[in-house]
PDB file of N, CA, C and O in Angstrom:
ATOM      1  N   MET A   1      23.534 -33.464 -36.941  1.00  0.00           N
ATOM      2  CA  MET A   1      23.580 -33.269 -35.506  1.00  0.00           C
ATOM      3  C   MET A   1      22.430 -32.380 -35.035  1.00  0.00           C
ATOM      4  O   MET A   1      21.803 -32.680 -34.018  1.00  0.00           O
ATOM      5  N   SER A   2      22.139 -31.285 -35.758  1.00  0.00           N
ATOM      6  CA  SER A   2      21.088 -30.375 -35.325  1.00  0.00           C
ATOM      7  C   SER A   2      19.707 -31.008 -35.449  1.00  0.00           C
ATOM      8  O   SER A   2      18.782 -30.612 -34.739  1.00  0.00           O
ATOM      9  N   LYS A   3      19.553 -31.993 -36.348  1.00  0.00           N
ATOM     10  CA  LYS A   3      18.263 -32.679 -36.464  1.00  0.00           C
ATOM     11  C   LYS A   3      17.988 -33.516 -35.225  1.00  0.00           C
ATOM     12  O   LYS A   3      16.832 -33.765 -34.883  1.00  0.00           O
ATOM     13  N   PHE A   4      19.034 -33.945 -34.559  1.00  0.00           N
ATOM     14  CA  PHE A   4      18.887 -34.758 -33.356  1.00  0.00           C
ATOM     15  C   PHE A   4      18.652 -33.882 -32.128  1.00  0.00           C
ATOM     16  O   PHE A   4      17.886 -34.256 -31.240  1.00  0.00           O
ATOM     17  N   ILE A   5      19.306 -32.716 -32.072  1.00  0.00           N
ATOM     18  CA  ILE A   5      19.218 -31.849 -30.893  1.00  0.00           C
ATOM     19  C   ILE A   5      17.826 -31.258 -30.748  1.00  0.00           C
ATOM     20  O   ILE A   5      17.319 -31.177 -29.629  1.00  0.00           O
ATOM     21  N   GLY A   6      17.188 -30.841 -31.837  1.00  0.00           N
ATOM     22  CA  GLY A   6      15.850 -30.239 -31.770  1.00  0.00           C
ATOM     23  C   GLY A   6      14.826 -31.157 -31.134  1.00  0.00           C
ATOM     24  O   GLY A   6      14.197 -30.766 -30.150  1.00  0.00           O
ATOM     25  N   PRO A   7      14.630 -32.365 -31.655  1.00  0.00           N
ATOM     26  CA  PRO A   7      13.659 -33.275 -31.040  1.00  0.00           C
ATOM     27  C   PRO A   7      14.044 -33.701 -29.627  1.00  0.00           C
ATOM     28  O   PRO A   7      13.178 -33.884 -28.772  1.00  0.00           O
ATOM     29  N   LEU A   8      15.338 -33.857 -29.383  1.00  0.00           N
ATOM     30  CA  LEU A   8      15.788 -34.234 -28.046  1.00  0.00           C
ATOM     31  C   LEU A   8      15.457 -33.139 -27.039  1.00  0.00           C
ATOM     32  O   LEU A   8      14.963 -33.415 -25.946  1.00  0.00           O
ATOM     33  N   THR A   9      15.732 -31.907 -27.414  1.00  0.00           N
ATOM     34  CA  THR A   9      15.424 -30.776 -26.538  1.00  0.00           C
ATOM     35  C   THR A   9      13.923 -30.668 -26.319  1.00  0.00           C
ATOM     36  O   THR A   9      13.467 -30.458 -25.195  1.00  0.00           O
ATOM     37  N   GLN A  10      13.160 -30.812 -27.389  1.00  0.00           N
ATOM     38  CA  GLN A  10      11.701 -30.715 -27.296  1.00  0.00           C
ATOM     39  C   GLN A  10      11.142 -31.809 -26.381  1.00  0.00           C
ATOM     40  O   GLN A  10      10.278 -31.536 -25.547  1.00  0.00           O
ATOM     41  N   SER A  11      11.628 -33.041 -26.531  1.00  0.00           N
ATOM     42  CA  SER A  11      11.120 -34.128 -25.689  1.00  0.00           C
ATOM     43  C   SER A  11      11.543 -33.935 -24.232  1.00  0.00           C
ATOM     44  O   SER A  11      10.787 -34.276 -23.322  1.00  0.00           O
ATOM     45  N   THR A  12      12.728 -33.399 -24.003  1.00  0.00           N
ATOM     46  CA  THR A  12      13.187 -33.136 -22.635  1.00  0.00           C
ATOM     47  C   THR A  12      12.316 -32.066 -21.980  1.00  0.00           C
ATOM     48  O   THR A  12      11.901 -32.221 -20.832  1.00  0.00           O
ATOM     49  N   ILE A  13      12.040 -30.991 -22.700  1.00  0.00           N
ATOM     50  CA  ILE A  13      11.192 -29.918 -22.158  1.00  0.00           C
ATOM     51  C   ILE A  13       9.796 -30.443 -21.882  1.00  0.00           C
ATOM     52  O   ILE A  13       9.215 -30.127 -20.843  1.00  0.00           O
ATOM     53  N   ASN A  14       9.244 -31.243 -22.792  1.00  0.00           N
ATOM     54  CA  ASN A  14       7.910 -31.812 -22.572  1.00  0.00           C
ATOM     55  C   ASN A  14       7.887 -32.730 -21.357  1.00  0.00           C
ATOM     56  O   ASN A  14       6.921 -32.723 -20.593  1.00  0.00           O
ATOM     57  N   ALA A  15       8.946 -33.522 -21.171  1.00  0.00           N
ATOM     58  CA  ALA A  15       9.005 -34.412 -20.002  1.00  0.00           C
ATOM     59  C   ALA A  15       9.080 -33.610 -18.710  1.00  0.00           C
ATOM     60  O   ALA A  15       8.462 -33.979 -17.711  1.00  0.00           O
ATOM     61  N   ILE A  16       9.835 -32.517 -18.725  1.00  0.00           N
ATOM     62  CA  ILE A  16       9.929 -31.668 -17.529  1.00  0.00           C
ATOM     63  C   ILE A  16       8.575 -31.034 -17.228  1.00  0.00           C
ATOM     64  O   ILE A  16       8.157 -30.981 -16.072  1.00  0.00           O
ATOM     65  N   ILE A  17       7.894 -30.557 -18.256  1.00  0.00           N
ATOM     66  CA  ILE A  17       6.579 -29.941 -18.055  1.00  0.00           C
ATOM     67  C   ILE A  17       5.584 -30.943 -17.492  1.00  0.00           C
ATOM     68  O   ILE A  17       4.814 -30.618 -16.589  1.00  0.00           O
ATOM     69  N   ILE A  18       5.598 -32.147 -18.018  1.00  0.00           N
ATOM     70  CA  ILE A  18       4.686 -33.189 -17.518  1.00  0.00           C
ATOM     71  C   ILE A  18       4.974 -33.476 -16.046  1.00  0.00           C
ATOM     72  O   ILE A  18       4.044 -33.605 -15.250  1.00  0.00           O
ATOM     73  N   GLU A  19       6.241 -33.575 -15.680  1.00  0.00           N
ATOM     74  CA  GLU A  19       6.597 -33.842 -14.286  1.00  0.00           C
ATOM     75  C   GLU A  19       6.219 -32.684 -13.366  1.00  0.00           C
ATOM     76  O   GLU A  19       5.798 -32.908 -12.232  1.00  0.00           O
ATOM     77  N   LEU A  20       6.366 -31.453 -13.844  1.00  0.00           N
ATOM     78  CA  LEU A  20       6.030 -30.298 -13.017  1.00  0.00           C
ATOM     79  C   LEU A  20       4.523 -30.145 -12.823  1.00  0.00           C
ATOM     80  O   LEU A  20       4.087 -29.530 -11.850  1.00  0.00           O
ATOM     81  N   LYS A  21       3.732 -30.690 -13.726  1.00  0.00           N
ATOM     82  CA  LYS A  21       2.279 -30.589 -13.604  1.00  0.00           C
ATOM     83  C   LYS A  21       1.697 -31.569 -12.584  1.00  0.00           C
ATOM     84  O   LYS A  21       0.540 -31.434 -12.187  1.00  0.00           O
ATOM     85  N   LYS A  22       2.480 -32.538 -12.166  1.00  0.00           N
ATOM     86  CA  LYS A  22       2.000 -33.510 -11.179  1.00  0.00           C
ATOM     87  C   LYS A  22       1.877 -32.831  -9.820  1.00  0.00           C
ATOM     88  O   LYS A  22       2.756 -32.076  -9.403  1.00  0.00           O
ATOM     89  N   LYS A  23       0.774 -33.114  -9.142  1.00  0.00           N
ATOM     90  CA  LYS A  23       0.476 -32.477  -7.864  1.00  0.00           C
ATOM     91  C   LYS A  23       1.560 -32.749  -6.826  1.00  0.00           C
ATOM     92  O   LYS A  23       1.949 -31.837  -6.097  1.00  0.00           O
ATOM     93  N   SER A  24       2.050 -33.966  -6.746  1.00  0.00           N
ATOM     94  CA  SER A  24       3.047 -34.296  -5.725  1.00  0.00           C
ATOM     95  C   SER A  24       4.350 -33.521  -5.968  1.00  0.00           C
ATOM     96  O   SER A  24       4.992 -33.068  -5.020  1.00  0.00           O
ATOM     97  N   ASN A  25       4.728 -33.375  -7.216  1.00  0.00           N
ATOM     98  CA  ASN A  25       5.951 -32.617  -7.514  1.00  0.00           C
ATOM     99  C   ASN A  25       5.763 -31.134  -7.236  1.00  0.00           C
ATOM    100  O   ASN A  25       6.674 -30.474  -6.738  1.00  0.00           O
ATOM    101  N   ARG A  26       4.583 -30.608  -7.556  1.00  0.00           N
ATOM    102  CA  ARG A  26       4.316 -29.189  -7.258  1.00  0.00           C
ATOM    103  C   ARG A  26       4.353 -28.944  -5.762  1.00  0.00           C
ATOM    104  O   ARG A  26       4.880 -27.929  -5.307  1.00  0.00           O
ATOM    105  N   ASP A  27       3.797 -29.869  -4.994  1.00  0.00           N
ATOM    106  CA  ASP A  27       3.820 -29.719  -3.538  1.00  0.00           C
ATOM    107  C   ASP A  27       5.255 -29.753  -3.000  1.00  0.00           C
ATOM    108  O   ASP A  27       5.613 -28.957  -2.131  1.00  0.00           O
ATOM    109  N   LYS A  28       6.068 -30.667  -3.513  1.00  0.00           N
ATOM    110  CA  LYS A  28       7.468 -30.748  -3.083  1.00  0.00           C
ATOM    111  C   LYS A  28       8.212 -29.459  -3.410  1.00  0.00           C
ATOM    112  O   LYS A  28       8.945 -28.930  -2.575  1.00  0.00           O
ATOM    113  N   ILE A  29       8.021 -28.959  -4.621  1.00  0.00           N
ATOM    114  CA  ILE A  29       8.698 -27.727  -5.026  1.00  0.00           C
ATOM    115  C   ILE A  29       8.223 -26.559  -4.169  1.00  0.00           C
ATOM    116  O   ILE A  29       9.021 -25.721  -3.750  1.00  0.00           O
ATOM    117  N   SER A  30       6.930 -26.512  -3.916  1.00  0.00           N
ATOM    118  CA  SER A  30       6.381 -25.424  -3.116  1.00  0.00           C
ATOM    119  C   SER A  30       6.914 -25.456  -1.688  1.00  0.00           C
ATOM    120  O   SER A  30       7.329 -24.427  -1.154  1.00  0.00           O
ATOM    121  N   LYS A  31       6.903 -26.624  -1.077  1.00  0.00           N
ATOM    122  CA  LYS A  31       7.327 -26.744   0.318  1.00  0.00           C
ATOM    123  C   LYS A  31       8.846 -26.668   0.490  1.00  0.00           C
ATOM    124  O   LYS A  31       9.330 -26.170   1.506  1.00  0.00           O
ATOM    125  N   SER A  32       9.591 -27.155  -0.489  1.00  0.00           N
ATOM    126  CA  SER A  32      11.042 -27.237  -0.347  1.00  0.00           C
ATOM    127  C   SER A  32      11.785 -26.031  -0.904  1.00  0.00           C
ATOM    128  O   SER A  32      12.882 -25.712  -0.444  1.00  0.00           O
ATOM    129  N   ILE A  33      11.197 -25.358  -1.893  1.00  0.00           N
ATOM    130  CA  ILE A  33      11.932 -24.276  -2.551  1.00  0.00           C
ATOM    131  C   ILE A  33      11.228 -22.935  -2.405  1.00  0.00           C
ATOM    132  O   ILE A  33      11.810 -21.977  -1.897  1.00  0.00           O
ATOM    133  N   ILE A  34       9.988 -22.868  -2.846  1.00  0.00           N
ATOM    134  CA  ILE A  34       9.306 -21.576  -2.942  1.00  0.00           C
ATOM    135  C   ILE A  34       9.006 -20.979  -1.574  1.00  0.00           C
ATOM    136  O   ILE A  34       9.317 -19.813  -1.331  1.00  0.00           O
ATOM    137  N   THR A  35       8.411 -21.753  -0.683  1.00  0.00           N
ATOM    138  CA  THR A  35       8.051 -21.228   0.634  1.00  0.00           C
ATOM    139  C   THR A  35       9.277 -20.771   1.430  1.00  0.00           C
ATOM    140  O   THR A  35       9.258 -19.661   1.961  1.00  0.00           O
ATOM    141  N   PRO A  36      10.336 -21.567   1.538  1.00  0.00           N
ATOM    142  CA  PRO A  36      11.515 -21.061   2.267  1.00  0.00           C
ATOM    143  C   PRO A  36      12.144 -19.834   1.618  1.00  0.00           C
ATOM    144  O   PRO A  36      12.606 -18.929   2.313  1.00  0.00           O
ATOM    145  N   LEU A  37      12.161 -19.802   0.299  1.00  0.00           N
ATOM    146  CA  LEU A  37      12.740 -18.656  -0.403  1.00  0.00           C
ATOM    147  C   LEU A  37      11.935 -17.383  -0.139  1.00  0.00           C
ATOM    148  O   LEU A  37      12.507 -16.329   0.138  1.00  0.00           O
ATOM    149  N   LEU A  38      10.620 -17.484  -0.226  1.00  0.00           N
ATOM    150  CA  LEU A  38       9.776 -16.322   0.056  1.00  0.00           C
ATOM    151  C   LEU A  38       9.880 -15.890   1.511  1.00  0.00           C
ATOM    152  O   LEU A  38       9.877 -14.696   1.811  1.00  0.00           O
ATOM    153  N   THR A  39       9.971 -16.856   2.408  1.00  0.00           N
ATOM    154  CA  THR A  39      10.111 -16.536   3.827  1.00  0.00           C
ATOM    155  C   THR A  39      11.398 -15.758   4.076  1.00  0.00           C
ATOM    156  O   THR A  39      11.397 -14.768   4.808  1.00  0.00           O
ATOM    157  N   GLU A  40      12.487 -16.200   3.475  1.00  0.00           N
ATOM    158  CA  GLU A  40      13.756 -15.496   3.631  1.00  0.00           C
ATOM    159  C   GLU A  40      13.689 -14.094   3.032  1.00  0.00           C
ATOM    160  O   GLU A  40      14.196 -13.143   3.627  1.00  0.00           O
ATOM    161  N   CYS A  41      13.076 -13.960   1.874  1.00  0.00           N
ATOM    162  CA  CYS A  41      12.968 -12.641   1.231  1.00  0.00           C
ATOM    163  C   CYS A  41      12.149 -11.678   2.070  1.00  0.00           C
ATOM    164  O   CYS A  41      12.533 -10.521   2.240  1.00  0.00           O
ATOM    165  N   VAL A  42      11.030 -12.143   2.593  1.00  0.00           N
ATOM    166  CA  VAL A  42      10.180 -11.285   3.416  1.00  0.00           C
ATOM    167  C   VAL A  42      10.895 -10.917   4.713  1.00  0.00           C
ATOM    168  O   VAL A  42      10.836  -9.766   5.148  1.00  0.00           O
ATOM    169  N   THR A  43      11.564 -11.880   5.329  1.00  0.00           N
ATOM    170  CA  THR A  43      12.303 -11.613   6.558  1.00  0.00           C
ATOM    171  C   THR A  43      13.400 -10.584   6.324  1.00  0.00           C
ATOM    172  O   THR A  43      13.630  -9.712   7.162  1.00  0.00           O
ATOM    173  N   TYR A  44      14.076 -10.688   5.184  1.00  0.00           N
ATOM    174  CA  TYR A  44      15.163  -9.765   4.870  1.00  0.00           C
ATOM    175  C   TYR A  44      14.633  -8.376   4.513  1.00  0.00           C
ATOM    176  O   TYR A  44      15.227  -7.371   4.903  1.00  0.00           O
ATOM    177  N   ALA A  45      13.538  -8.312   3.788  1.00  0.00           N
ATOM    178  CA  ALA A  45      13.030  -7.036   3.277  1.00  0.00           C
ATOM    179  C   ALA A  45      12.135  -6.295   4.267  1.00  0.00           C
ATOM    180  O   ALA A  45      11.913  -5.095   4.103  1.00  0.00           O
ATOM    181  N   TYR A  46      11.618  -6.973   5.284  1.00  0.00           N
ATOM    182  CA  TYR A  46      10.655  -6.355   6.193  1.00  0.00           C
ATOM    183  C   TYR A  46      11.164  -5.055   6.817  1.00  0.00           C
ATOM    184  O   TYR A  46      10.426  -4.070   6.800  1.00  0.00           O
ATOM    185  N   PRO A  47      12.372  -4.993   7.365  1.00  0.00           N
ATOM    186  CA  PRO A  47      12.820  -3.724   7.956  1.00  0.00           C
ATOM    187  C   PRO A  47      12.882  -2.582   6.948  1.00  0.00           C
ATOM    188  O   PRO A  47      12.553  -1.440   7.270  1.00  0.00           O
ATOM    189  N   TYR A  48      13.303  -2.895   5.735  1.00  0.00           N
ATOM    190  CA  TYR A  48      13.398  -1.854   4.713  1.00  0.00           C
ATOM    191  C   TYR A  48      12.019  -1.350   4.299  1.00  0.00           C
ATOM    192  O   TYR A  48      11.834  -0.149   4.102  1.00  0.00           O
ATOM    193  N   VAL A  49      11.068  -2.238   4.167  1.00  0.00           N
ATOM    194  CA  VAL A  49       9.702  -1.848   3.817  1.00  0.00           C
ATOM    195  C   VAL A  49       9.102  -1.012   4.940  1.00  0.00           C
ATOM    196  O   VAL A  49       8.419  -0.021   4.680  1.00  0.00           O
ATOM    197  N   PHE A  50       9.350  -1.402   6.180  1.00  0.00           N
ATOM    198  CA  PHE A  50       8.830  -0.657   7.327  1.00  0.00           C
ATOM    199  C   PHE A  50       9.413   0.754   7.360  1.00  0.00           C
ATOM    200  O   PHE A  50       8.677   1.722   7.556  1.00  0.00           O
ATOM    201  N   ILE A  51      10.708   0.878   7.172  1.00  0.00           N
ATOM    202  CA  ILE A  51      11.361   2.199   7.181  1.00  0.00           C
ATOM    203  C   ILE A  51      10.852   3.042   6.020  1.00  0.00           C
ATOM    204  O   ILE A  51      10.607   4.236   6.190  1.00  0.00           O
ATOM    205  N   PHE A  52      10.689   2.444   4.844  1.00  0.00           N
ATOM    206  CA  PHE A  52      10.170   3.162   3.687  1.00  0.00           C
ATOM    207  C   PHE A  52       8.770   3.701   3.959  1.00  0.00           C
ATOM    208  O   PHE A  52       8.483   4.857   3.645  1.00  0.00           O
ATOM    209  N   ALA A  53       7.895   2.882   4.537  1.00  0.00           N
ATOM    210  CA  ALA A  53       6.536   3.308   4.853  1.00  0.00           C
ATOM    211  C   ALA A  53       6.550   4.421   5.899  1.00  0.00           C
ATOM    212  O   ALA A  53       5.775   5.372   5.805  1.00  0.00           O
ATOM    213  N   LEU A  54       7.418   4.306   6.880  1.00  0.00           N
ATOM    214  CA  LEU A  54       7.518   5.333   7.909  1.00  0.00           C
ATOM    215  C   LEU A  54       7.980   6.661   7.315  1.00  0.00           C
ATOM    216  O   LEU A  54       7.434   7.708   7.663  1.00  0.00           O
ATOM    217  N   VAL A  55       8.954   6.641   6.443  1.00  0.00           N
ATOM    218  CA  VAL A  55       9.435   7.864   5.797  1.00  0.00           C
ATOM    219  C   VAL A  55       8.326   8.474   4.932  1.00  0.00           C
ATOM    220  O   VAL A  55       8.169   9.694   4.898  1.00  0.00           O
ATOM    221  N   GLN A  56       7.567   7.642   4.243  1.00  0.00           N
ATOM    222  CA  GLN A  56       6.470   8.158   3.427  1.00  0.00           C
ATOM    223  C   GLN A  56       5.411   8.836   4.289  1.00  0.00           C
ATOM    224  O   GLN A  56       4.880   9.878   3.907  1.00  0.00           O
ATOM    225  N   LEU A  57       5.101   8.263   5.435  1.00  0.00           N
ATOM    226  CA  LEU A  57       4.132   8.879   6.349  1.00  0.00           C
ATOM    227  C   LEU A  57       4.647  10.212   6.874  1.00  0.00           C
ATOM    228  O   LEU A  57       3.881  11.169   6.991  1.00  0.00           O
ATOM    229  N   ILE A  58       5.923  10.284   7.190  1.00  0.00           N
ATOM    230  CA  ILE A  58       6.502  11.544   7.663  1.00  0.00           C
ATOM    231  C   ILE A  58       6.441  12.600   6.564  1.00  0.00           C
ATOM    232  O   ILE A  58       6.125  13.758   6.838  1.00  0.00           O
ATOM    233  N   ILE A  59       6.735  12.218   5.338  1.00  0.00           N
ATOM    234  CA  ILE A  59       6.667  13.165   4.218  1.00  0.00           C
ATOM    235  C   ILE A  59       5.245  13.662   4.027  1.00  0.00           C
ATOM    236  O   ILE A  59       5.042  14.859   3.821  1.00  0.00           O
ATOM    237  N   ILE A  60       4.273  12.795   4.087  1.00  0.00           N
ATOM    238  CA  ILE A  60       2.870  13.204   3.935  1.00  0.00           C
ATOM    239  C   ILE A  60       2.464  14.144   5.062  1.00  0.00           C
ATOM    240  O   ILE A  60       1.791  15.147   4.824  1.00  0.00           O
ATOM    241  N   ALA A  61       2.871  13.824   6.289  1.00  0.00           N
ATOM    242  CA  ALA A  61       2.538  14.688   7.425  1.00  0.00           C
ATOM    243  C   ALA A  61       3.168  16.064   7.255  1.00  0.00           C
ATOM    244  O   ALA A  61       2.522  17.075   7.529  1.00  0.00           O
ATOM    245  N   LEU A  62       4.417  16.116   6.809  1.00  0.00           N
ATOM    246  CA  LEU A  62       5.070  17.407   6.594  1.00  0.00           C
ATOM    247  C   LEU A  62       4.406  18.192   5.468  1.00  0.00           C
ATOM    248  O   LEU A  62       4.272  19.412   5.565  1.00  0.00           O
ATOM    249  N   LEU A  63       3.993  17.519   4.414  1.00  0.00           N
ATOM    250  CA  LEU A  63       3.293  18.205   3.323  1.00  0.00           C
ATOM    251  C   LEU A  63       1.967  18.801   3.793  1.00  0.00           C
ATOM    252  O   LEU A  63       1.623  19.927   3.434  1.00  0.00           O
ATOM    253  N   ILE A  64       1.238  18.049   4.585  1.00  0.00           N
ATOM    254  CA  ILE A  64      -0.027  18.558   5.120  1.00  0.00           C
ATOM    255  C   ILE A  64       0.232  19.763   6.016  1.00  0.00           C
ATOM    256  O   ILE A  64      -0.499  20.751   5.957  1.00  0.00           O
ATOM    257  N   TYR A  65       1.265  19.686   6.841  1.00  0.00           N
ATOM    258  CA  TYR A  65       1.617  20.791   7.721  1.00  0.00           C
ATOM    259  C   TYR A  65       1.971  22.044   6.911  1.00  0.00           C
ATOM    260  O   TYR A  65       1.521  23.142   7.238  1.00  0.00           O
ATOM    261  N   ILE A  66       2.770  21.880   5.868  1.00  0.00           N
ATOM    262  CA  ILE A  66       3.165  23.012   5.023  1.00  0.00           C
ATOM    263  C   ILE A  66       1.960  23.623   4.323  1.00  0.00           C
ATOM    264  O   ILE A  66       1.836  24.846   4.250  1.00  0.00           O
ATOM    265  N   ILE A  67       1.075  22.782   3.810  1.00  0.00           N
ATOM    266  CA  ILE A  67      -0.127  23.291   3.135  1.00  0.00           C
ATOM    267  C   ILE A  67      -0.999  24.074   4.100  1.00  0.00           C
ATOM    268  O   ILE A  67      -1.526  25.126   3.739  1.00  0.00           O
ATOM    269  N   ILE A  68      -1.159  23.579   5.317  1.00  0.00           N
ATOM    270  CA  ILE A  68      -1.983  24.283   6.312  1.00  0.00           C
ATOM    271  C   ILE A  68      -1.334  25.617   6.671  1.00  0.00           C
ATOM    272  O   ILE A  68      -2.025  26.632   6.762  1.00  0.00           O
ATOM    273  N   LYS A  69      -0.028  25.630   6.875  1.00  0.00           N
ATOM    274  CA  LYS A  69       0.675  26.866   7.204  1.00  0.00           C
ATOM    275  C   LYS A  69       0.562  27.893   6.084  1.00  0.00           C
ATOM    276  O   LYS A  69       0.364  29.078   6.354  1.00  0.00           O
ATOM    277  N   LEU A  70       0.684  27.459   4.832  1.00  0.00           N
ATOM    278  CA  LEU A  70       0.578  28.374   3.694  1.00  0.00           C
ATOM    279  C   LEU A  70      -0.837  28.947   3.574  1.00  0.00           C
ATOM    280  O   LEU A  70      -1.010  30.115   3.225  1.00  0.00           O
ATOM    281  N   ASN A  71      -1.840  28.123   3.863  1.00  0.00           N
ATOM    282  CA  ASN A  71      -3.229  28.602   3.775  1.00  0.00           C
ATOM    283  C   ASN A  71      -3.540  29.607   4.885  1.00  0.00           C
ATOM    284  O   ASN A  71      -4.323  30.532   4.668  1.00  0.00           O
ATOM    285  N   LYS A  72      -2.945  29.444   6.064  1.00  0.00           N
ATOM    286  CA  LYS A  72      -3.187  30.387   7.157  1.00  0.00           C
ATOM    287  C   LYS A  72      -2.538  31.735   6.885  1.00  0.00           C
ATOM    288  O   LYS A  72      -3.067  32.772   7.286  1.00  0.00           O
ATOM    289  N   ASN A  73      -1.406  31.728   6.211  1.00  0.00           N
ATOM    290  CA  ASN A  73      -0.701  32.971   5.917  1.00  0.00           C
ATOM    291  C   ASN A  73      -1.391  33.790   4.824  1.00  0.00           C
ATOM    292  O   ASN A  73      -1.189  35.002   4.746  1.00  0.00           O
ATOM    293  N   GLN A  74      -2.183  33.160   4.000  1.00  0.00           N
ATOM    294  CA  GLN A  74      -2.845  33.894   2.925  1.00  0.00           C
ATOM    295  C   GLN A  74      -4.136  34.422   3.416  1.00  0.00           C
ATOM    296  O   GLN A  74      -4.861  35.076   2.667  1.00  0.00           O
TER     297      GLN A  74
END
């Protein structure tokens, strides 16, 4: 049984790879799966990335303010 499964699996994987290398199939996968998925991920993550960047800018501004205040006191 295992002698049959190895070649069968290998031929199935090779057939899938050959089909995925075709330009028309890559275009279908890109337009139907990858692009919508990435669009949804970016749409969902955008507010969180924006808030994260804003918090980082506030932290940097506060650090600069603290450094300037410490230098004036010395």
